[in-house]
OpenMM code with the backbone's topology and positions (N, CA, C; nanometers):
from openmm import Vec3, app, unit

residues = "MET TYR ALA LEU ILE VAL ASP ALA PRO GLU ARG GLU ALA SER ALA ALA ALA ARG PHE TRP SER ALA ALA LEU GLY VAL PRO ALA ARG VAL ASP PRO ALA GLU PRO GLN PHE THR SER LEU VAL GLY ALA VAL ASP GLY LEU ALA THR VAL VAL GLN SER VAL ALA ASP ALA PRO ARG MET HIS ILE ASP ILE GLU THR ASP ASP VAL ASP ALA GLU VAL ASP ARG LEU LEU GLY LEU GLY ALA THR GLU VAL SER ARG TRP LEU GLN CYS HIS VAL LEU ARG ALA PRO GLY GLY HIS LEU LEU CYS VAL ILE PRO VAL HIS SER ASP PRO ASP LEU PHE ALA ALA THR ALA ARG THR TRP MET".split()
positions = [
    Vec3(-4.1490, 2.3250, 21.4836),
    Vec3(-4.1791, 2.2941, 21.3199),
    Vec3(-4.0237, 2.4128, 21.3052),
    Vec3(-3.9360, 2.3669, 21.2597),
    Vec3(-3.8512, 2.4677, 21.1817),
    Vec3(-3.8632, 2.5360, 21.0368),
    Vec3(-3.8807, 2.4340, 20.9651),
    Vec3(-3.8843, 2.5177, 20.8021),
    Vec3(-4.0143, 2.4553, 20.7152),
    Vec3(-4.0209, 2.5885, 20.6256),
    Vec3(-4.1101, 2.5857, 20.5326),
    Vec3(-3.9916, 2.5262, 20.4291),
    Vec3(-4.0088, 2.4660, 20.3353),
    Vec3(-3.9419, 2.4680, 20.2185),
    Vec3(-4.0193, 2.4053, 20.1145),
    Vec3(-3.9881, 2.5090, 20.0305),
    Vec3(-4.0406, 2.5042, 19.8827),
    Vec3(-3.9357, 2.4478, 19.7654),
    Vec3(-4.0044, 2.3156, 19.7347),
    Vec3(-3.8958, 2.2115, 19.6901),
    Vec3(-3.9256, 2.2817, 19.5130),
    Vec3(-3.8075, 2.2896, 19.4745),
    Vec3(-3.8181, 2.3488, 19.2840),
    Vec3(-3.7061, 2.2396, 19.2135),
    Vec3(-3.7723, 2.2341, 19.0832),
    Vec3(-3.6634, 2.1432, 18.9878),
    Vec3(-3.5258, 2.2195, 18.9995),
    Vec3(-3.4162, 2.1324, 18.9775),
    Vec3(-3.3281, 2.1939, 19.0064),
    Vec3(-3.2973, 2.3201, 18.8839),
    Vec3(-3.3592, 2.2879, 18.7503),
    Vec3(-3.3836, 2.3507, 18.6518),
    Vec3(-3.4591, 2.5005, 18.6431),
    Vec3(-3.5659, 2.4780, 18.7509),
    Vec3(-3.6060, 2.6138, 18.7763),
    Vec3(-3.5965, 2.6374, 18.8988),
    Vec3(-3.4908, 2.6398, 18.9889),
    Vec3(-3.4862, 2.6840, 19.1477),
    Vec3(-3.4466, 2.7744, 19.1398),
    Vec3(-3.3584, 2.8890, 19.0761),
    Vec3(-3.3230, 3.0090, 19.0450),
    Vec3(-3.4335, 3.0614, 19.0397),
    Vec3(-3.5339, 3.0316, 18.9381),
    Vec3(-3.6137, 3.1260, 18.8986),
    Vec3(-3.6988, 3.0836, 19.0559),
    Vec3(-3.7647, 2.9922, 19.0510),
    Vec3(-3.8322, 2.9893, 19.1943),
    Vec3(-3.7663, 3.0859, 19.3479),
    Vec3(-3.6948, 3.0738, 19.3350),
    Vec3(-3.6222, 3.1502, 19.4346),
    Vec3(-3.6692, 3.3246, 19.4126),
    Vec3(-3.5977, 3.3682, 19.2856),
    Vec3(-3.6660, 3.5114, 19.2803),
    Vec3(-3.7937, 3.5090, 19.2842),
    Vec3(-3.8832, 3.4561, 19.2512),
    Vec3(-4.0056, 3.4557, 19.2029),
    Vec3(-4.0533, 3.4878, 19.3837),
    Vec3(-4.0312, 3.3462, 19.4669),
    Vec3(-4.0542, 3.3521, 19.5753),
    Vec3(-4.0093, 3.5026, 19.6671),
    Vec3(-3.9191, 3.5542, 19.6243),
    Vec3(-3.8443, 3.6592, 19.6998),
    Vec3(-3.9246, 3.7936, 19.6422),
    Vec3(-3.9806, 3.8352, 19.5668),
    Vec3(-4.0203, 3.9305, 19.4970),
    Vec3(-4.1713, 3.8929, 19.5558),
    Vec3(-4.2187, 3.7703, 19.5207),
    Vec3(-4.3555, 3.7818, 19.6053),
    Vec3(-4.4046, 3.7824, 19.7338),
    Vec3(-4.2910, 3.7642, 19.7803),
    Vec3(-4.3151, 3.8129, 19.9751),
    Vec3(-4.2569, 3.9354, 20.0073),
    Vec3(-4.1703, 3.9702, 19.9206),
    Vec3(-4.0887, 4.0982, 19.9807),
    Vec3(-3.9740, 4.0891, 20.0606),
    Vec3(-3.9256, 3.9710, 20.0184),
    Vec3(-3.7683, 3.9709, 20.1267),
    Vec3(-3.6580, 3.9221, 20.0815),
    Vec3(-3.5494, 3.9860, 20.1337),
    Vec3(-3.3956, 3.9389, 20.0194),
    Vec3(-3.3914, 3.7811, 20.0354),
    Vec3(-3.3397, 3.7148, 19.9452),
    Vec3(-3.3202, 3.5562, 19.8998),
    Vec3(-3.1347, 3.5305, 19.9097),
    Vec3(-3.1063, 3.5083, 20.0014),
    Vec3(-2.9588, 3.4679, 20.0197),
    Vec3(-2.9149, 3.2588, 20.0343),
    Vec3(-2.8358, 3.2721, 19.9472),
    Vec3(-2.8121, 3.1359, 19.9154),
    Vec3(-2.6616, 3.0795, 20.0143),
    Vec3(-2.6662, 3.0101, 20.1009),
    Vec3(-2.5327, 2.9815, 20.1783),
    Vec3(-2.4580, 2.8698, 20.0711),
    Vec3(-2.2960, 2.9538, 20.0705),
    Vec3(-2.1923, 2.8596, 19.9764),
    Vec3(-2.2139, 2.7473, 19.9897),
    Vec3(-2.2094, 2.7109, 20.1262),
    Vec3(-2.1746, 2.5810, 20.2148),
    Vec3(-2.2898, 2.5057, 20.1538),
    Vec3(-2.4326, 2.5352, 20.1507),
    Vec3(-2.5479, 2.4151, 20.1118),
    Vec3(-2.6219, 2.5176, 19.9870),
    Vec3(-2.5460, 2.5255, 19.8605),
    Vec3(-2.6000, 2.6263, 19.8071),
    Vec3(-2.7000, 2.5387, 19.7024),
    Vec3(-2.7488, 2.4622, 19.7659),
    Vec3(-2.9124, 2.3621, 19.6778),
    Vec3(-3.0219, 2.4386, 19.7816),
    Vec3(-2.9559, 2.5436, 19.8993),
    Vec3(-3.0949, 2.6342, 19.9633),
    Vec3(-3.0732, 2.7678, 19.9543),
    Vec3(-3.1693, 2.8508, 19.9627),
    Vec3(-3.2386, 2.9220, 19.9024),
    Vec3(-3.3112, 3.0292, 20.0308),
    Vec3(-3.2186, 3.0654, 20.1085),
    Vec3(-3.3087, 3.1285, 20.2496),
    Vec3(-3.4206, 3.2560, 20.1876),
    Vec3(-3.5198, 3.2716, 20.2006),
    Vec3(-3.6188, 3.3603, 20.2297),
    Vec3(-3.6273, 3.4249, 20.3305),
    Vec3(-3.5563, 3.5138, 20.3536),
    Vec3(-3.4671, 3.6184, 20.4965),
    Vec3(-3.6138, 3.6884, 20.5262),
    Vec3(-3.7086, 3.6859, 20.6271),
    Vec3(-3.7815, 3.6805, 20.6920),
    Vec3(-3.8952, 3.6978, 20.6516),
    Vec3(-3.9300, 3.5766, 20.5794),
    Vec3(-4.0919, 3.5840, 20.5298),
    Vec3(-4.1570, 3.5539, 20.5641),
    Vec3(-4.1452, 3.4862, 20.6838),
    Vec3(-4.2234, 3.3928, 20.7729),
    Vec3(-4.1720, 3.4224, 20.9324),
    Vec3(-4.1801, 3.4989, 21.0371),
    Vec3(-4.1753, 3.5401, 21.1253),
    Vec3(-4.1147, 3.3729, 21.2652),
    Vec3(-4.0191, 3.3487, 21.2904),
    Vec3(-3.9878, 3.2148, 21.3700),
    Vec3(-3.9582, 3.1009, 21.2899),
    Vec3(-3.9693, 3.1169, 21.1540),
    Vec3(-3.9805, 3.0004, 21.0828),
    Vec3(-3.8573, 2.9893, 20.9728),
    Vec3(-3.7422, 2.9307, 20.9679),
    Vec3(-3.7073, 2.9229, 20.8324),
    Vec3(-3.7908, 2.8754, 20.7090),
    Vec3(-3.7976, 2.9827, 20.5898),
    Vec3(-3.8807, 2.9506, 20.4892),
    Vec3(-3.7538, 2.9642, 20.3568),
    Vec3(-3.7481, 2.8708, 20.2944),
    Vec3(-3.6410, 2.7963, 20.1838),
    Vec3(-3.7015, 2.7583, 20.0871),
    Vec3(-3.5918, 2.7801, 19.9735),
    Vec3(-3.6217, 2.7107, 19.8111),
    Vec3(-3.5085, 2.5838, 19.7972),
    Vec3(-3.5555, 2.4767, 19.8217),
    Vec3(-3.4291, 2.3933, 19.7850),
    Vec3(-3.4549, 2.3323, 19.6372),
    Vec3(-3.3730, 2.3782, 19.6011),
    Vec3(-3.3248, 2.3011, 19.4233),
    Vec3(-3.3218, 2.1023, 19.4139),
    Vec3(-3.4372, 2.0486, 19.3884),
    Vec3(-3.4390, 1.9560, 19.4023),
    Vec3(-3.4304, 1.8540, 19.2612),
    Vec3(-3.3878, 1.6786, 19.2583),
    Vec3(-3.4005, 1.6168, 19.1223),
    Vec3(-3.5235, 1.5492, 19.1247),
    Vec3(-3.6688, 1.6615, 19.1311),
    Vec3(-3.7786, 1.5400, 19.2082),
    Vec3(-3.9334, 1.6882, 19.1041),
    Vec3(-3.9944, 1.6426, 19.1229),
    Vec3(-4.1482, 1.7248, 19.0908),
    Vec3(-4.1318, 1.8237, 19.2323),
    Vec3(-4.1999, 1.9277, 19.2084),
    Vec3(-4.2184, 2.0935, 19.2764),
    Vec3(-4.3017, 2.0169, 19.3705),
    Vec3(-4.2818, 2.0862, 19.4979),
    Vec3(-4.3782, 2.0374, 19.5965),
    Vec3(-4.3437, 2.1560, 19.7099),
    Vec3(-4.3826, 2.1596, 19.8546),
    Vec3(-4.3500, 2.1953, 19.9609),
    Vec3(-4.3873, 2.1138, 20.0862),
    Vec3(-4.2887, 2.1033, 20.1570),
    Vec3(-4.2660, 2.0124, 20.2945),
    Vec3(-4.2228, 2.0974, 20.3865),
    Vec3(-4.2792, 2.0450, 20.4985),
    Vec3(-4.2212, 2.0974, 20.6595),
    Vec3(-4.0839, 2.0309, 20.7119),
    Vec3(-4.0143, 2.0827, 20.7693),
    Vec3(-3.8981, 2.0448, 20.9044),
    Vec3(-3.9644, 2.0198, 20.9964),
    Vec3(-3.9309, 1.9252, 21.0537),
    Vec3(-3.9315, 1.9037, 21.2536),
    Vec3(-3.7909, 1.8976, 21.2629),
    Vec3(-3.7928, 1.9977, 21.3930),
    Vec3(-3.6445, 1.9545, 21.4160),
    Vec3(-3.6524, 1.8936, 21.5684),
    Vec3(-3.6044, 1.8381, 21.6229),
    Vec3(-3.5955, 1.7721, 21.7382),
    Vec3(-3.4360, 1.7591, 21.7805),
    Vec3(-3.4267, 1.6922, 21.9368),
    Vec3(-3.2787, 1.6682, 21.9738),
    Vec3(-3.3130, 1.5593, 21.9796),
    Vec3(-3.4010, 1.4462, 21.9738),
    Vec3(-3.3739, 1.3083, 21.9389),
    Vec3(-3.4511, 1.2805, 21.8026),
    Vec3(-3.3934, 1.2443, 21.7080),
    Vec3(-3.3891, 1.2220, 21.5812),
    Vec3(-3.4890, 1.0805, 21.5833),
    Vec3(-3.4023, 0.9793, 21.6312),
    Vec3(-3.4829, 0.8650, 21.6460),
    Vec3(-3.6343, 0.8616, 21.7451),
    Vec3(-3.6474, 0.9175, 21.8152),
    Vec3(-3.7380, 0.9743, 21.9275),
    Vec3(-3.8563, 1.0181, 21.7881),
    Vec3(-3.8430, 1.0840, 21.7977),
    Vec3(-3.9198, 1.1679, 21.6901),
    Vec3(-3.9966, 1.0762, 21.5484),
    Vec3(-3.8987, 1.0622, 21.5106),
    Vec3(-3.9213, 0.9435, 21.3889),
    Vec3(-3.9990, 0.8507, 21.4211),
    Vec3(-3.9710, 0.7315, 21.5329),
    Vec3(-4.0681, 0.6424, 21.5534),
    Vec3(-4.1930, 0.7390, 21.6256),
    Vec3(-4.1932, 0.8157, 21.7106),
    Vec3(-4.3417, 0.8475, 21.7017),
    Vec3(-4.4544, 0.9147, 21.5530),
    Vec3(-4.3545, 0.9518, 21.4455),
    Vec3(-4.4456, 0.9522, 21.3665),
    Vec3(-4.5217, 0.8357, 21.3055),
    Vec3(-4.3859, 0.7720, 21.2869),
    Vec3(-4.4059, 0.6166, 21.1758),
    Vec3(-4.5505, 0.5619, 21.3023),
    Vec3(-4.5463, 0.5846, 21.4003),
    Vec3(-4.6303, 0.5364, 21.4935),
    Vec3(-4.7684, 0.6320, 21.4615),
    Vec3(-4.7423, 0.7196, 21.4402),
    Vec3(-4.8865, 0.7980, 21.3977),
    Vec3(-4.9383, 0.7548, 21.2473),
    Vec3(-4.8281, 0.6935, 21.1394),
    Vec3(-4.9197, 0.6330, 21.0237),
    Vec3(-4.8236, 0.7078, 20.9292),
    Vec3(-4.6530, 0.7458, 20.9540),
    Vec3(-4.5748, 0.7859, 20.8632),
    Vec3(-4.5625, 0.7168, 20.7767),
    Vec3(-4.4332, 0.6761, 20.6745),
    Vec3(-4.3852, 0.5897, 20.6322),
    Vec3(-4.2640, 0.6976, 20.5818),
    Vec3(-4.1681, 0.5642, 20.6196),
    Vec3(-4.0374, 0.6690, 20.5617),
    Vec3(-3.9978, 0.6534, 20.4571),
    Vec3(-3.9381, 0.7301, 20.3669),
    Vec3(-3.9271, 0.7868, 20.2082),
    Vec3(-3.7771, 0.7182, 20.2517),
    Vec3(-3.6656, 0.8259, 20.2697),
    Vec3(-3.5257, 0.8100, 20.2556),
    Vec3(-3.4652, 0.9011, 20.3714),
    Vec3(-3.3440, 0.8782, 20.3559),
    Vec3(-3.2353, 0.9771, 20.4215),
    Vec3(-3.1776, 1.0465, 20.3836),
    Vec3(-3.1068, 1.1459, 20.4186),
    Vec3(-2.9750, 1.2156, 20.3777),
    Vec3(-2.9593, 1.3374, 20.5073),
    Vec3(-2.7682, 1.2876, 20.4945),
    Vec3(-2.7261, 1.3382, 20.6225),
    Vec3(-2.7717, 1.2861, 20.7399),
    Vec3(-2.8393, 1.3237, 20.8106),
    Vec3(-2.9351, 1.3520, 20.9913),
    Vec3(-3.0984, 1.3422, 20.9692),
    Vec3(-3.1167, 1.3833, 20.8162),
    Vec3(-3.2283, 1.3857, 20.7576),
    Vec3(-3.3224, 1.2825, 20.7308),
    Vec3(-3.4181, 1.2398, 20.8190),
    Vec3(-3.5081, 1.1547, 20.7698),
    Vec3(-3.6157, 1.1770, 20.6977),
    Vec3(-3.6816, 1.1717, 20.5520),
    Vec3(-3.7603, 1.2016, 20.4805),
    Vec3(-3.8774, 1.0859, 20.5411),
    Vec3(-3.9869, 1.1779, 20.5683),
    Vec3(-4.1091, 1.0880, 20.6171),
    Vec3(-4.2237, 1.1372, 20.4486),
    Vec3(-4.3197, 1.0302, 20.4578),
    Vec3(-4.4160, 1.0705, 20.3902),
    Vec3(-4.5491, 1.0720, 20.5137),
    Vec3(-4.6198, 1.1370, 20.4948),
    Vec3(-4.7140, 1.1787, 20.5369),
    Vec3(-4.8710, 1.0610, 20.5381),
    Vec3(-5.0003, 1.0727, 20.5944),
    Vec3(-5.0846, 1.0065, 20.5522),
    Vec3(-5.1191, 1.1218, 20.4740),
    Vec3(-5.1989, 1.0791, 20.3407),
    Vec3(-5.2471, 1.1922, 20.2595),
    Vec3(-5.0962, 1.2308, 20.1384),
    Vec3(-5.0063, 1.2079, 20.1737),
    Vec3(-4.9116, 1.1947, 20.0842),
    Vec3(-4.7861, 1.3240, 20.0997),
    Vec3(-4.7908, 1.4093, 20.2282),
    Vec3(-4.7297, 1.4879, 20.2065),
    Vec3(-4.5917, 1.4218, 20.2925),
    Vec3(-4.5048, 1.5462, 20.2320),
    Vec3(-4.3560, 1.4830, 20.2456),
    Vec3(-4.3098, 1.5665, 20.4177),
    Vec3(-4.2388, 1.5581, 20.4959),
    Vec3(-4.1769, 1.6379, 20.5934),
    Vec3(-4.0640, 1.5457, 20.6112),
    Vec3(-3.9671, 1.6304, 20.6624),
    Vec3(-3.8680, 1.5701, 20.7097),
    Vec3(-3.8128, 1.6204, 20.8769),
    Vec3(-3.7523, 1.5332, 20.9048),
    Vec3(-3.7197, 1.4726, 21.0981),
    Vec3(-3.5793, 1.5553, 21.0729),
    Vec3(-3.4878, 1.6543, 21.1155),
    Vec3(-3.4071, 1.6965, 21.1513),
    Vec3(-3.3591, 1.7114, 21.2906),
    Vec3(-3.2434, 1.7253, 21.2966),
    Vec3(-3.1481, 1.7780, 21.4282),
    Vec3(-3.1980, 1.9120, 21.4577),
    Vec3(-3.1547, 1.9586, 21.5918),
    Vec3(-3.1655, 2.1235, 21.6040),
    Vec3(-3.0679, 2.1811, 21.5278),
    Vec3(-3.1645, 2.2828, 21.4425),
    Vec3(-3.0978, 2.3654, 21.3434),
    Vec3(-3.1038, 2.5068, 21.4080),
    Vec3(-3.1795, 2.5418, 21.4664),
    Vec3(-3.2546, 2.6895, 21.5256),
    Vec3(-3.1257, 2.6984, 21.6421),
    Vec3(-3.1444, 2.8460, 21.6609),
    Vec3(-3.1016, 2.8643, 21.7934),
    Vec3(-3.1122, 2.8386, 21.8973),
    Vec3(-3.0333, 2.7453, 22.0049),
    Vec3(-3.0532, 2.6494, 22.1178),
    Vec3(-3.1291, 2.7391, 22.2319),
    Vec3(-3.1772, 2.8504, 22.2600),
    Vec3(-3.2065, 2.8958, 22.3484),
    Vec3(-3.3516, 2.9555, 22.2703),
    Vec3(-3.3716, 2.9522, 22.1534),
    Vec3(-3.5007, 2.9493, 22.0801),
    Vec3(-3.5145, 2.8123, 22.0864),
    Vec3(-3.4822, 2.7246, 22.0101),
    Vec3(-3.5629, 2.5650, 22.0348),
    Vec3(-3.6257, 2.5409, 22.1822),
    Vec3(-3.4943, 2.5600, 22.2834),
    Vec3(-3.5151, 2.5358, 22.4249),
    Vec3(-3.6877, 2.5864, 22.4453),
    Vec3(-3.6918, 2.7257, 22.4608),
    Vec3(-3.8154, 2.8146, 22.4427),
    Vec3(-3.9670, 2.7941, 22.3851),
    Vec3(-3.9220, 2.7123, 22.2607),
    Vec3(-4.0594, 2.6609, 22.1846),
    Vec3(-4.0680, 2.5191, 22.1454),
    Vec3(-3.9794, 2.4501, 22.2020),
    Vec3(-4.0134, 2.3516, 22.1381),
    Vec3(-4.1033, 2.2523, 22.2351),
    Vec3(-4.1845, 2.1320, 22.2084),
    Vec3(-4.2700, 2.0738, 22.2295),
    Vec3(-4.2299, 1.9321, 22.2826),
    Vec3(-4.2965, 1.8874, 22.4099),
    Vec3(-4.2636, 1.7767, 22.4565),
    Vec3(-4.3831, 1.6574, 22.4474),
    Vec3(-4.3891, 1.5300, 22.3939),
    Vec3(-4.4436, 1.4351, 22.3725),
    Vec3(-4.4523, 1.3555, 22.4431),
    Vec3(-4.5642, 1.3264, 22.4840),
    Vec3(-4.5915, 1.1497, 22.6239),
    Vec3(-4.6198, 1.0560, 22.5505),
] * unit.nanometer
topology = app.Topology()
chain = topology.addChain("A")
for resn in residues:
    res = topology.addResidue(resn, chain)
    for name in ("N", "CA", "C"):
        topology.addAtom(name, app.Element.getBySymbol(name[0]), res)
């Protein structure tokens, strides 16, 4: 798993980022290249924790990073997930039970990914 994402409606995303930053006692940082994401730096060790501005309802989802996006999507579909949409290289899936998750290409440090990745047979 790469990230825990707190999805907040666009009009409330700034307030949500300020709240989660203060509640978790960590700094909030916006990447100018991706202003819809506010990182909550150090909130969860080894896991990117981010508030994302979305044009949808509030929710939380996880990102699963992989070095083979198509194979991971196929694996998760085989486990019962359904595909919702795609955004850039991200596949948005809905797991049984209704929760969203995203399958993304590797975003973490390559050495960290190599050390912590799981291989499914």
